[in-house]
N, C-alpha and C positions, 0 to 999 in steps of 0.2 A: 501421547507417543513417547515422550521422554521417559515417562514412569514405565512404561512397557520395556523400553529399551534397557533402562536400569535394572528392572527385575530379571530380564534374560542375562544380563551381566551377572547378577548374584547368582542365578542357576548355574552359569558356565564355570563360575568360580567355584562353587561346591561341588561339581561333578567329578573333579579328581579325587577328592577326599572321600566322596560316595564310592567311587571305584574301589579305591584302597579298603575302605571299611567293607564293602561286599567282598573283596578278595580275602581279607582277613577272615572273615566269617566263613568263607566257603573253601579255604585254603586245603582242607583235608579232602575234599570231594575230588575224585578222579575224573568222572564223567558230569559234565555240568550241561544243562539246558536253559538257555535265555529265551524265555517267551515273550514275544513283543520286542525284538531286539533292535528294531530300526535299522540303523546302519552298521550295527555289528561293533561298535566301539568297545562296549564291555567285554564282548565276546573276544576281540583281538586282545584287550587288556589282561583277561583270565589266561588266555592261552599262553601269552607271552611270559606274564609276571609268574604264573604257578604251573606252567607246562601241562594244563588241563585239557582234556578232549572235551571241546566246547562246541555245541551246535546252536545256533541262534535260529529262532523260528518268528516270523513274521508274516502277516497276511499281505503285505506289500512288499515287493523286492525291489523297488527302484532305487533305493540308496545303498543296496549292498555292495560291498567293495569288490573290485575285479579280482585282486590278488587276495587269496585266502590263506596266507601264511604271516605268521606275526613277525615282527622285527628280529626275534631269536630263532626263527625258522621252524616254529611250530604251527602246524596245519590247522584250520579251524573251519567249519561249516557253517552256511547260512542258507535256511532253506525257506522258500515260501510255501505256507500253510496255514490252514486255519488251526488255530491252537486246541479247538475242541476235538480234533482228528489227528493225533499224532502217531497215525500208523507206521510210520518208519521206525518207532521206538517200542521195543518189546516191553511186556509186563516186567515191572522192578528192575528195569535196566539203567536207571540214572540215579546218581548219588545226590545231586542237589539241583533245584530248579529255582531260577531268580527271574523275577518280572520288574522292571525298573521303569517307571513313567508308563506303564501299560495297562494296569488293572482298570482304571477309569476309562480306557478306550474300548473295553470288552462290552460287546453286546449282552453275551451269556457268560459272566464271569464264573457262576456256579459249575457250569458244564466244563469248563477249562480247567478249573481247579480239581473237578474230580477226574479228568484226563490225566492231569499232572499227578494226582495221586496214584492212578493206575500204573504209570511208567516209573514212579519213584521207588526205590528199595525200601525195605523195611528199615526204619531208622534214618532214612534220608529226610532232607530238609527242603521246604519250600521258602522262599525269601521274597517278601513285596517290599518295594521301595517306591513310594508314590507321594503325591502332594495329598494333605488332607482337605476334608472340606471346610472350607471357612478361611482357607489359607490365602496368602498373597497371589499365589497362582491362579486360584478359583476367580479372585477379584479382577486380576488382569486379563486372563484368557477366557473367561466365562465359560469354563468347562464344569462338568458335574463330577466331584470326587467323593470318595467315601469318608465317613466318619470311623475312627478307630474302632469302635463296637460293631459296626457293619463289616469292616474286614475281619474281625474275630469271628463273627457269624459266618460268613462265607468259608472261612478256614475250616471252622467246626463241623459245618454242614457237608463239606466234601470229605470228611473222615479223618482230618488231621488231629493232632494231639499235641500237647506241651507247648500250645500257642501263647505267644506274647506279642503285644501290639504296643507301640510307643511312638511318641513324637521326639524326633533328634533335630539338630541344626537349628535351634531356638524356634522349634515349633513349625519350621518351614517345611519338614519332610516326615511322612510317616514311615516307619520301620516296622514290620511284622514278618514273624516266623511261625512255622508250624512244622511237625514232623510225621511221617507217616509211621504209625505204631509197629513195633516189632510183632513178628509173627505171633499169633495166638494172643495178642494184647488188643486186637479189635479191629 
């Protein structure tokens, strides 16, 4: 149990730096969708720091905040939905999609990534931040994570391009991104 508490402490320590890194990566996006948003902490951070129009989507809504306004007064949305059916979002209506600590929780990640591609504008980015297979997180929480090459394959099968997958934070975190090809490019 002390090892598990120590690891949770490590992840709590890196979460603010990951939020900053995600924000920097997605800073030019006006409309952002956070799939698997949990308690909407990243949603609130992006809305507050970058004044983005952010919508968080999670299959469970138990930890959504009551107040959906950032400290600087920017409104954000948290919606209870299955991410495989984002009917509230029109085709090509989102500039960027982020999934933090969520991919490994999804029953049908391929279908979710295909739906993400549908709502993503041409040139828009999907960013996945998760734990990699064989990581400390997997050893402690006994969850099934993906290898970098598996995430790369999932992104490619969903029709995304310019894919880059790497490990960051001394190999503790998987960072993957892909882009919806421009019109006429695929």
